[in-house]
SERO-4910 file (N, C-alpha, C, O; in steps of 0.05 Angstrom, whole numbers):
BEGIN
 pado doro    nc1    nc2    nc3   cac1   cac2   cac3    cc1    cc2    cc3    oc1    oc2    oc3
  Met    A   -116   -384    433    -97   -372    425   -100   -348    404   -114   -349    383
  Asp    A    -87   -329    413   -104   -292    412    -72   -274    414    -54   -274    431
  Thr    A    -75   -262    393    -47   -250    381    -40   -227    409    -29   -206    402
  Arg    A    -44   -230    436    -27   -214    451    -17   -243    461      6   -245    453
  Gln    A    -20   -254    468     -3   -287    467     22   -290    455     44   -297    466
  Leu    A     16   -282    430     42   -280    399     51   -262    409     70   -268    423
  Arg    A     47   -243    409     65   -217    414     81   -212    440    102   -200    438
  Thr    A     72   -223    473     91   -230    489    109   -254    477    133   -248    475
  Leu    A    101   -277    468    123   -289    464    147   -284    438    170   -291    432
  Leu    A    135   -274    431    160   -252    408    178   -224    433    200   -213    430
  Ala    A    165   -222    448    178   -202    465    197   -213    488    215   -201    500
  Ile    A    186   -247    490    211   -257    515    225   -269    481    249   -262    485
  Val    A    226   -279    459    253   -292    445    268   -269    449    288   -270    463
  Gln    A    259   -242    434    258   -208    438    283   -214    457    304   -225    450
  His    A    278   -205    483    298   -189    500    305   -214    522    313   -209    545
  Gly    A    302   -239    513    316   -250    533    307   -266    549    320   -287    553
  Ser    A    274   -259    567    269   -262    590    240   -259    599    229   -240    587
  Phe    A    223   -271    616    197   -273    614    198   -236    639    179   -221    641
  Ala    A    224   -232    653    213   -201    656    212   -185    635    192   -179    623
  Lys    A    236   -178    630    239   -162    612    211   -162    599    196   -143    600
  Ala    A    207   -184    587    177   -185    570    153   -173    578    138   -159    564
  Ala    A    151   -179    601    133   -167    610    142   -129    613    121   -116    608
  Glu    A    159   -116    619    160    -89    619    149    -77    586    137    -56    581
  Val    A    154    -88    575    149    -94    544    121    -94    544    108    -73    545
  Val    A    110   -116    544     77   -112    533     70   -109    557     57   -128    566
  His    A     74    -87    575     57    -69    601     46    -93    607     23    -88    600
  Ile    A     45   -120    616     38   -129    637     51   -145    669     74   -137    675
  Thr    A     39   -165    686     61   -168    707     79   -187    692     80   -190    667
  Pro    A     96   -199    713    107   -214    706     93   -249    704    100   -266    688
  Ser    A     77   -250    722     64   -261    727     43   -274    711     37   -298    711
  Ala    A     33   -252    696     12   -248    675     22   -267    643      6   -279    628
  Val    A     57   -263    641     63   -264    617     81   -298    618     91   -309    598
  Ser    A     81   -308    646     77   -339    648     52   -350    641     50   -369    626
  Gln    A     30   -337    653     -4   -348    641     -2   -354    619      1   -377    613
  Gln    A     -3   -334    601     -8   -325    580     13   -345    564      3   -355    543
  Val    A     43   -353    571     48   -364    552     38   -409    556     36   -426    539
  Gln    A     33   -412    590     22   -433    582     -5   -433    576    -17   -455    577
  Ala    A    -17   -414    571    -43   -416    558    -43   -426    540    -56   -446    535
  Leu    A    -25   -410    520    -16   -420    500     -1   -454    486     -6   -464    464
  Glu    A     10   -461    501     23   -490    514     -1   -509    505     -3   -524    485
  Gln    A    -19   -502    526    -45   -515    530    -65   -509    501    -81   -528    501
  Asp    A    -68   -498    486    -77   -496    460    -61   -506    444    -69   -520    425
  Leu    A    -39   -503    447    -24   -518    427    -15   -541    422    -11   -554    402
  Gly    A    -14   -548    455     -7   -588    457     24   -591    460     36   -611    464
  Val    A     37   -556    455     65   -572    456     81   -550    481     75   -527    487
  Ala    A    102   -568    491    124   -547    510    143   -536    490    160   -548    476
  Leu    A    131   -499    491    147   -475    481    174   -473    487    189   -468    469
  Phe    A    185   -477    513    206   -468    527    221   -489    547    209   -494    568
  Glu    A    243   -500    542    265   -511    564    263   -502    593    283   -489    600
  Arg    A    248   -504    607    249   -491    635    269   -500    659    277   -491    681
  Ser    A    271   -522    645    309   -535    664    329   -508    658    343   -499    675
  Arg    A    328   -501    639    351   -482    626    343   -455    646    320   -449    653
  Arg    A    377   -436    656    370   -411    660    385   -395    640    409   -397    635
  Pro    A    365   -375    627    341   -364    628    340   -388    602    357   -394    586
  Pro    A    303   -401    607    295   -408    593    298   -415    562    303   -395    548
  Ser    A    296   -443    546    311   -430    521    275   -443    501    255   -456    507
  Leu    A    283   -433    482    260   -452    463    263   -475    454    287   -481    449
  Thr    A    246   -489    449    243   -515    436    235   -532    415    211   -528    409
  Pro    A    244   -546    402    236   -540    371    211   -538    363    207   -529    340
  Gln    A    192   -546    378    165   -537    372    161   -508    385    141   -496    377
  Gly    A    178   -492    406    181   -470    399    186   -456    378    168   -443    369
  Leu    A    207   -456    369    222   -450    345    196   -445    320    187   -424    313
  His    A    190   -472    312    171   -468    300    143   -451    307    129   -440    290
  Val    A    139   -451    332    119   -431    330    113   -411    337     90   -401    339
  Val    A    144   -396    343    159   -366    333    150   -351    320    138   -329    321
  Asp    A    166   -380    292    169   -373    266    141   -365    249    140   -353    227
  Met    A    117   -377    268     83   -382    263     76   -355    270     69   -336    256
  Ala    A     79   -358    300     69   -323    316     79   -296    288     63   -279    278
  Gln    A    106   -299    281    111   -270    271     94   -270    241     88   -248    233
  Lys    A     86   -294    225     70   -301    202     50   -291    209     46   -269    198
  Ile    A     29   -299    229     -1   -287    234      7   -258    245    -10   -246    234
  Leu    A     19   -242    258     18   -222    268     31   -206    241     28   -182    243
  Arg    A     37   -210    229     44   -181    205     22   -198    188      9   -180    178
  Met    A     10   -221    179    -21   -217    165    -50   -202    179    -69   -195    166
  Val    A    -46   -198    209    -57   -180    227    -52   -154    216    -67   -136    213
  Ala    A    -27   -156    209    -17   -120    215    -24   -107    187    -30    -84    181
  Glu    A    -21   -133    171    -21   -119    139    -58   -120    126    -65   -112    104
  Thr    A    -77   -134    150    -95   -128    148   -122   -111    152   -142   -103    140
  Arg    A   -105   -108    188   -105    -77    190    -97    -58    173    -98    -39    189
  Thr    A    -90    -49    154    -71    -29    151    -90    -29    117    -95    -10    102
  Thr    A    -96    -60    114   -115    -53     87   -157    -46     91   -174    -35     77
  Met    A   -159    -57    115   -183    -52    120   -189    -17    125   -210     -3    123
  Ser    A   -157     -8    134   -170     19    142   -163     44    121   -164     68    124
  Gly    A   -157     30    102   -141     36     65   -124     66     64   -128     87     52
  Asn    A    -95     54     92    -73     59     95    -67     46     85    -65     25     99
  Gln    A    -59     43     59    -34     24     39    -15     39     43      1     25     31
  Val    A      2     60     52     26     74     49     32     75     80     51     90     84
  Gly    A     22     64    103     34     54    132     43     40    139     43     21    123
  Gly    A     57     37    160     74     22    167    100     13    160    119     26    152
  Thr    A     98    -17    164    129    -13    148    129    -35    128    114    -54    131
  Leu    A    146    -35    106    160    -52     89    178    -62     83    200    -52     77
  Leu    A    172    -89     85    202   -108    100    212   -107     72    194   -114     56
  Leu    A    243    -99     54    258   -104     34    275   -127     26    266   -141     45
  Gly    A    287   -138     17    309   -159     18    324   -148     -5    311   -141    -25
  Ser    A    344   -147     -4    358   -143    -42    384   -156    -33    397   -151    -13
  Val    A    389   -183    -59    412   -188    -67    442   -164    -69    435   -142    -79
  Arg    A    471   -165    -61    488   -161    -66    492   -152    -93    498   -169   -110
  Thr    A    490   -129   -100    489   -120   -133    497    -97   -140    494    -80   -122
  Ser    A    509    -86   -164    519    -72   -172    505    -51   -175    513    -28   -173
  Ala    A    478    -61   -180    452    -39   -174    441    -25   -158    423     -9   -161
  Leu    A    455    -34   -135    449    -37    -95    447     -7    -94    427      2    -84
  Gly    A    467     14   -105    465     38   -108    432     50   -118    432     74   -122
  Val    A    419     43   -121    403     55   -141    373     53   -110    354     68   -107
  Leu    A    381     34    -97    355     26    -76    357     55    -59    337     69    -55
  Pro    A    390     66    -47    379     80    -30    367    105    -37    349    115    -22
  Arg    A    377    120    -66    348    141    -80    319    127    -82    298    139    -81
  Ala    A    322    101    -84    291    108    -90    281     97    -60    258     90    -64
  Ile    A    287     94    -41    288     94     -3    272    119     -4    248    119     -4
  Met    A    288    138     -5    286    165      2    265    183     -4    253    200      9
  Lys    A    264    168    -41    241    182    -53    219    181    -43    209    203    -36
  Met    A    207    158    -38    187    135    -26    186    154      3    165    168      4
  Arg    A    206    158     25    211    164     40    191    195     50    177    198     70
  Ala    A    196    212     26    185    247     24    169    241     12    152    258     16
  Glu    A    158    221     -7    130    216     -8    103    215      4     81    225      2
  Tyr    A    122    190     21    107    175     42    112    174     77    122    156     90
  Pro    A    101    202     87    124    203    109    120    175    127    138    164    140
  Gln    A     96    169    126     87    150    146     91    119    140     82    100    153
  Leu    A    109    118    114    105     80    104    144     80    124    157    101    121
  Lys    A    152     64    136    177     58    144    181     33    125    164     19    114
  Met    A    215     32    122    223     26    100    246      0    116    265     10    128
  Asn    A    245    -19    117    274    -31    125    281    -58    101    270    -78     91
  Leu    A    309    -41    101    326    -60     82    339    -85     97    350    -84    119
  Arg    A    335   -109     80    361   -133     93    364   -150     63    346   -158     49
  Val    A    401   -152     58    404   -155     33    428   -181     41    447   -185     56
  Gly    A    410   -194     19    416   -230     24    429   -248      6    453   -241      6
  Asn    A    427   -266     -8    432   -281    -29    401   -286    -48    381   -296    -36
  Ser    A    400   -281    -69    373   -294    -86    362   -312    -75    339   -309    -68
  Ser    A    379   -343    -68    354   -362    -56    344   -354    -31    320   -358    -29
  Ser    A    357   -341     -8    340   -339     15    324   -314     14    312   -306     35
  Leu    A    323   -303     -6    305   -277     -9    295   -286    -24    277   -270    -29
  Ile    A    293   -300    -35    258   -318    -47    252   -332    -42    234   -340    -57
  Ala    A    256   -352    -16    249   -363     10    229   -349     27    205   -351     31
  Glu    A    252   -331     36    222   -299     58    214   -285     45    210   -264     58
  Val    A    206   -283     18    178   -271     11    165   -284      2    142   -277      2
  Ala    A    172   -311     -9    158   -337     -5    138   -345     23    117   -357     24
  Ala    A    155   -332     44    144   -346     73    134   -322     81    131   -323    105
  Gly    A    129   -301     73    114   -277     85    139   -256     93    142   -234     84
  Arg    A    153   -266    110    179   -251    120    191   -224    119    199   -208    136
  Leu    A    187   -222     75    201   -203     64    170   -196     51    154   -215     47
  Asp    A    163   -174     45    155   -158     26    156   -165      3    141   -179    -10
  Ala    A    185   -149     -5    189   -158    -40    223   -156    -36    234   -149    -15
  Ala    A    232   -161    -51    259   -160    -56    268   -159    -77    254   -170    -95
  Val    A    299   -142    -87    316   -139   -113    328   -175   -116    337   -191    -99
  Val    A    324   -177   -141    337   -201   -157    340   -196   -179    322   -185   -192
  Ala    A    362   -202   -189    372   -206   -220    349   -238   -219    340   -254   -202
  Glu    A    348   -232   -255    330   -253   -271    340   -285   -260    364   -292   -261
  Asn    A    321   -299   -251    320   -329   -239    308   -344   -248    284   -339   -251
  Met    A    321   -374   -260    302   -393   -259    281   -410   -238    265   -428   -243
  Ser    A    289   -395   -211    276   -414   -191    260   -406   -174    252   -416   -153
  Ile    A    253   -378   -188    221   -361   -171    202   -380   -162    195   -382   -186
  Pro    A    190   -392   -153    167   -397   -156    135   -401   -169    139   -395   -192
  Gln    A    116   -406   -168     96   -405   -180     78   -380   -174     63   -369   -191
  Leu    A     81   -374   -154     70   -354   -125     86   -332   -119     86   -315   -101
  Ile    A     98   -334   -135    115   -306   -126    115   -293   -163    112   -307   -182
  Arg    A    118   -263   -163    118   -249   -188    142   -234   -180    151   -225   -159
  Trp    A    151   -235   -211    184   -227   -213    174   -199   -226    154   -203   -240
  Ser    A    180   -174   -225    179   -154   -249    204   -149   -252    211   -146   -229
  Pro    A    233   -145   -272    245   -121   -281    237    -94   -273    214    -88   -272
  Phe    A    252    -81   -268    252    -48   -265    283    -37   -279    289    -14   -285
  Leu    A    299    -63   -284    319    -49   -295    335    -68   -325    335    -92   -329
  Arg    A    339    -59   -332    353    -69   -361    373    -53   -375    370    -32   -386
  Glu    A    396    -68   -372    416    -54   -392    437    -72   -400    444    -95   -396
  Pro    A    446    -53   -414    468    -75   -438    492    -69   -419    501    -52   -403
  Leu    A    497    -94   -431    537   -101   -411    559   -101   -423    563   -122   -435
  Trp    A    582    -82   -425    601    -70   -441    629    -80   -431    634    -84   -407
  Val    A    649    -83   -455    678    -91   -448    688    -62   -444    680    -44   -459
  Val    A    702    -57   -426    709    -31   -410    750    -42   -418    759    -65   -421
  Ala    A    764    -17   -420    787    -18   -423    796     11   -420    783     31   -426
  Pro    A    819      9   -409    844     36   -414    840     44   -440    836     27   -458
  Lys    A    839     76   -447    827     92   -479    846     88   -495    842     91   -519
  His    A    872     79   -483    900     82   -497    893     50   -512    908     35   -525
  Leu    A    874     49   -508    880     17   -526    863     25   -568    869     21   -591
  Ala    A    848     34   -559    834     53   -573    827     39   -606    827     49   -628
  Ser    A    818      6   -594    807    -13   -605    770    -16   -611    752    -13   -594
  Asp    A    767    -21   -636    736    -27   -637    725    -53   -650    708    -57   -667
  Asp    A    745    -74   -632    738    -93   -635    744   -109   -608    766   -118   -602
  Pro    A    719   -112   -593    720   -127   -570    722   -154   -568    730   -166   -548
  Val    A    713   -166   -594    713   -200   -588    751   -197   -587    765   -204   -569
  Gly    A    757   -188   -604    789   -197   -607    804   -188   -587    827   -195   -584
  Met    A    794   -174   -571    808   -159   -547    804   -175   -522    819   -177   -503
  Leu    A    783   -186   -527    774   -210   -498    804   -229   -504    820   -234   -487
  Arg    A    805   -236   -527    824   -257   -544    854   -249   -539    875   -261   -537
  Asp    A    851   -238   -539    893   -232   -531    897   -212   -513    921   -207   -509
  Leu    A    879   -199   -501    883   -183   -475    887   -196   -451    879   -219   -448
  Pro    A    902   -182   -432    897   -192   -404    866   -186   -399    856   -169   -414
  Tyr    A    846   -201   -375    828   -200   -377    827   -215   -340    836   -234   -327
  Val    A    803   -182   -332    798   -188   -302    762   -196   -303    740   -189   -310
  Arg    A    777   -216   -292    745   -237   -288    728   -233   -272    739   -225   -251
  Phe    A    695   -235   -269    679   -228   -250    674   -250   -251    668   -264   -271
  Gln    A    677   -259   -221    679   -297   -206    660   -289   -183    670   -279   -163
  Ser    A    639   -290   -184    615   -294   -168    590   -307   -170    583   -308   -193
  Pro    A    572   -319   -152    557   -347   -158    527   -322   -153    512   -316   -134
  Val    A    531   -315   -187    498   -299   -186    510   -295   -207    534   -295   -212
  Pro    A    478   -288   -226    471   -290   -243    480   -276   -265    473   -283   -287
  Leu    A    496   -254   -261    513   -242   -280    533   -242   -293    540   -230   -314
  Ala    A    547   -259   -275    573   -270   -285    563   -297   -293    581   -306   -308
  Gly    A    539   -321   -290    542   -331   -309    532   -325   -351    535   -334   -374
  Leu    A    519   -301   -332    512   -290   -362    540   -281   -383    539   -282   -407
  Ile    A    559   -273   -369    575   -262   -374    595   -290   -386    608   -285   -407
  Asn    A    598   -317   -374    613   -335   -379    593   -345   -412    603   -350   -434
  Thr    A    564   -345   -404    554   -360   -423    559   -354   -448    563   -371   -465
  Glu    A    558   -316   -453    565   -312   -476    594   -307   -491    599   -307   -515
  Leu    A    605   -304   -473    641   -319   -474    643   -342   -490    653   -344   -513
  Ala    A    630   -360   -473    629   -382   -502    601   -387   -516    589   -406   -505
  Arg    A    593   -380   -528    587   -370   -546    594   -366   -566    588   -376   -588
  Leu    A    613   -348   -558    628   -327   -572    653   -344   -582    670   -336   -598
  Gln    A    653   -367   -568    673   -381   -575    709   -364   -566    728   -369   -580
  Val    A    711   -342   -538    724   -336   -533    738   -347   -507    728   -350   -485
  Ala    A    764   -353   -516    770   -361   -485    795   -341   -480    813   -339   -497
  Thr    A    794   -324   -451    812   -313   -444    835   -306   -428    841   -322   -410
  Gln    A    845   -291   -432    867   -297   -420    874   -278   -385    886   -258   -378
  Asp    A    854   -301   -370    852   -290   -342    868   -280   -326    884   -298   -322
  Ile    A    879   -251   -303    905   -248   -299    888   -250   -267    901   -255   -247
  Ala    A    866   -247   -267    853   -237   -235    824   -243   -242    811   -242   -263
  Glu    A    818   -249   -218    783   -257   -212    774   -239   -185    786   -242   -163
  Met    A    753   -223   -188    746   -203   -162    723   -203   -164    715   -198   -187
  Asp    A    704   -207   -145    674   -212   -144    658   -192   -141    635   -197   -134
  Ser    A    667   -156   -148    660   -145   -139    662   -121   -164    683   -109   -170
  Ile    A    639   -117   -176    640    -92   -208    662    -68   -206    677    -59   -222
  Ala    A    656    -60   -175    673    -35   -165    701    -38   -178    712    -27   -197
  Ser    A    712    -63   -159    741    -77   -161    754    -74   -185    776    -64   -188
  Ile    A    735    -87   -207    731    -88   -232    739    -70   -246    757    -70   -263
  Ile    A    723    -52   -239    724    -24   -255    763     -8   -238    777      8   -251
  Asn    A    765    -13   -224    788     -4   -211    817     -9   -223    836      5   -227
  Cys    A    810    -36   -225    840    -52   -235    841    -46   -268    859    -38   -282
  Val    A    804    -56   -274    817    -34   -309    837     -4   -314    856      5   -327
  Ala    A    817      5   -290    831     36   -297    862     35   -286    875     53   -297
  Glu    A    873     24   -273    904     22   -266    910     11   -288    934     17   -291
  Gly    A    902     -9   -316    914    -15   -330    926    -44   -334    940    -52   -352
  Met    A    915    -58   -312    921    -82   -315    911   -104   -331    923   -125   -337
  Gly    A    887    -95   -338    870   -118   -357    845    -94   -370    838    -71   -370
  Ile    A    839   -120   -380    808   -111   -392    783   -120   -382    790   -137   -365
  Ser    A    753   -120   -382    748   -132   -365    718   -123   -381    717   -104   -396
  Ile    A    690   -145   -373    672   -140   -378    650   -132   -352    651   -147   -333
  Val    A    628   -108   -352    613    -92   -340    592    -91   -339    581   -108   -353
  Pro    A    571    -72   -322    534    -73   -325    543    -44   -339    565    -31   -337
  Asp    A    519    -37   -353    520     -3   -363    526     19   -330    538     40   -328
  Ile    A    507     -2   -301    513     14   -281    535     28   -280    539     53   -280
  Ala    A    558      2   -278    585      8   -274    594     32   -284    610     43   -268
  Leu    A    590     49   -309    595     68   -322    600     94   -306    613    113   -314
  Arg    A    590     92   -287    569    112   -269    592    117   -252    593    139   -241
  Glu    A    608    103   -248    641     97   -225    660    125   -243    661    131   -266
  Pro    A    673    136   -214    688    156   -230    707    142   -242    710    152   -264
  Glu    A    722    122   -240    739    113   -246    741     94   -271    760     79   -275
  Ala    A    714     96   -291    703     88   -304    704    112   -327    698    106   -350
  Glu    A    712    141   -322    694    167   -345    724    158   -366    721    161   -390
  Ala    A    751    148   -354    779    155   -369    775    126   -382    791    122   -400
  Leu    A    753    101   -375    757     87   -403    744     78   -422    719     80   -421
  Leu    A    754     67   -443    739     56   -473    710     34   -462    711     13   -450
  His    A    695     43   -468    676     13   -477    660     -2   -501    652     18   -514
  Leu    A    655    -15   -509    651    -29   -536    627    -40   -522    622    -36   -498
  Pro    A    606    -59   -543    588    -70   -534    603    -92   -531    624   -100   -542
  Phe    A    580   -107   -505    597   -137   -512    575   -150   -514    555   -144   -501
  Gly    A    576   -179   -536    559   -193   -544    549   -194   -570    536   -173   -570
  Gln    A    547   -207   -598    530   -208   -626    504   -230   -621    503   -254   -622
  Pro    A    483   -206   -612    487   -177   -605    486   -172   -574    483   -184   -553
  Gln    A    491   -147   -583    493   -135   -543    483   -155   -526    467   -169   -539
  Val    A    484   -160   -511    472   -171   -478    463   -162   -467    479   -145   -459
  Tyr    A    443   -160   -458    434   -150   -435    426   -166   -413    419   -189   -416
  Arg    A    425   -148   -380    412   -166   -363    395   -148   -350    398   -124   -353
  Gln    A    376   -159   -334    356   -156   -327    356   -159   -284    358   -181   -275
  Ile    A    352   -132   -264    348   -147   -247    317   -139   -235    307   -134   -258
  Gly    A    301   -135   -222    271   -136   -216    263   -139   -187    276   -151   -170
  Leu    A    245   -130   -184    221   -136   -152    204   -157   -158    191   -165   -178
  Ile    A    207   -168   -127    193   -201   -124    182   -191   -119    186   -167   -116
  Glu    A    157   -206   -113    132   -196    -87    108   -227    -86    105   -246   -101
  Arg    A     95   -222    -63     83   -250    -59     58   -236    -82     51   -213    -85
  Ile    A     47   -266    -99     18   -258   -109     -7   -251    -97    -18   -267    -82
  Asn    A    -21   -225   -103    -49   -228    -86    -26   -209    -60    -41   -204    -41
  Ser    A    -10   -203    -56      1   -191    -28    -17   -172    -17    -35   -167    -34
  Thr    A    -18   -165     -3    -41   -129      6    -28   -118     10    -36    -98     23
  Arg    A     16   -121      1     19    -90      7     24    -81    -30     37    -63    -40
  Ala    A      9   -100    -40     12    -89    -78     20    -67    -84     42    -58    -91
  Ala    A    -13    -49    -75      2    -24    -76     20    -10    -84     25     -1   -106
  Val    A     33     -7    -52     47      4    -54     82     -7    -65    103      4    -71
  Ile    A     75    -30    -63     97    -43    -71    100    -34   -107    123    -28   -114
  Asp    A     82    -34   -123     76    -23   -136     89     -2   -152    105      0   -170
  His    A     71     18   -136     91     36   -133    123     42   -126    137     58   -139
  Phe    A    131     30   -112    160     23   -110    178     20   -140    196     29   -154
  His    A    154      1   -136    171    -12   -169    179     14   -193    201     17   -205
  Ser    A    156     29   -194    156     49   -214    180     63   -211    194     65   -231
  Val    A    189     78   -183    208     89   -171    236     88   -171    255    104   -172
  Leu    A    230     51   -170    262     47   -180    266     41   -210    289     40   -221
  Ala    A    244     36   -222    250     51   -253    254     76   -267    265     80   -289
  Glu    A    239     97   -243    251    122   -245    288    127   -234    306    140   -242
  Thr    A    285    113   -218    322    123   -221    333    101   -223    353     96   -210
  Cys    A    321     86   -240    348     79   -260    341     93   -288    347     78   -307
  Gly    A    330    115   -295    337    129   -317    337    123   -345    314    131   -351
  Glu    A    347    115   -364    344    111   -388    337     76   -385    317     64   -394
  His    A    356     65   -371    340     34   -371    335     24   -351    345      7   -337
  Gly    A    317     38   -353    288     32   -332    263     16   -341    253     29   -359
  Val    A    257      7   -339    222    -15   -344    206    -11   -321    206    -20   -298
  Val    A    190      6   -337    160     12   -325    142    -21   -324    141    -40   -340
  Arg    A    130    -16   -300    109    -40   -312     84    -29   -313     73    -11   -301
  Asp    A     77    -50   -335     47    -48   -330     31    -48   -317     32    -63   -298
  Ala    A      5    -30   -324    -15    -20   -304      0    -10   -268    -13    -17   -248
  Val    A     21      2   -263     24      8   -238     12     32   -224      8     55   -233
  Ser    A      9     23   -201    -12     35   -193      5     54   -173     23     47   -158
  Thr    A     -6     80   -177     -9     94   -140    -21     96   -116    -36    114   -111
  Pro    A    -14     75    -98    -32     75    -68    -33    112    -65    -16    129    -67
  Gln    A    -63    112    -60    -72    145    -41    -74    138    -15    -83    118     -3
  Leu    A    -64    163     -8    -66    170     24    -95    173     39    -97    177     63
***
């Protein structure tokens, strides 16, 4: 088994046929077939179900494709490290759907301007799948909220620590956020994410039974509802940057005020550690006053 065979296999999977893969890897179709057969003999499994047209992957073939992706990625990372060019290649990133997602494009553009040789690819998903993707090496790093299910071999470093606020139309002019939460119509953030759990836990600790009139799964929608006078709600600090939030009253949520954290996960001893460290510092800088700088952040050298 060699990397040429693995690249040919991935080309077949990506382009759907042996003939098209031959064009992509610049060999003849017969050479493609020979490489696949040699790989099958080496591994002792059939990679394709050849009775179908076009041939489809067998269950063993699916497993080998996953293995090939990991091996080729490790080879690329090793070459990058050995050449001393740790700001080249592609940095594969993931992110949860979060109200802090807006900082990512700005941070990515800063990295792109600083390191034009570096490509950055962003994928959005849920926390559990992103953690699994980073652990498996299919992603270099991912943005997730503070999470108890992060495995030991994954490092999580917060780049944002921001307060939560009770938001309401300004005409209410109250200085009692707990009383407001008990007595006024409430727009609930309803989503299977840590922020919603953090809010609900503090409401329970305060023994507040809210007067729910709506449930929303996005912070931007909640800000719009509050701005239109539907009720009050609880949002993270970053939501106050929304244009509609300028006309809203905001009071500290929690006693003491509750903070939420969002951070970057990566594999311990990743070969892309230097560039991930620097990306973390760029994210923290982009977050402004609530950014969290990681200790011993290093800047990759060209």
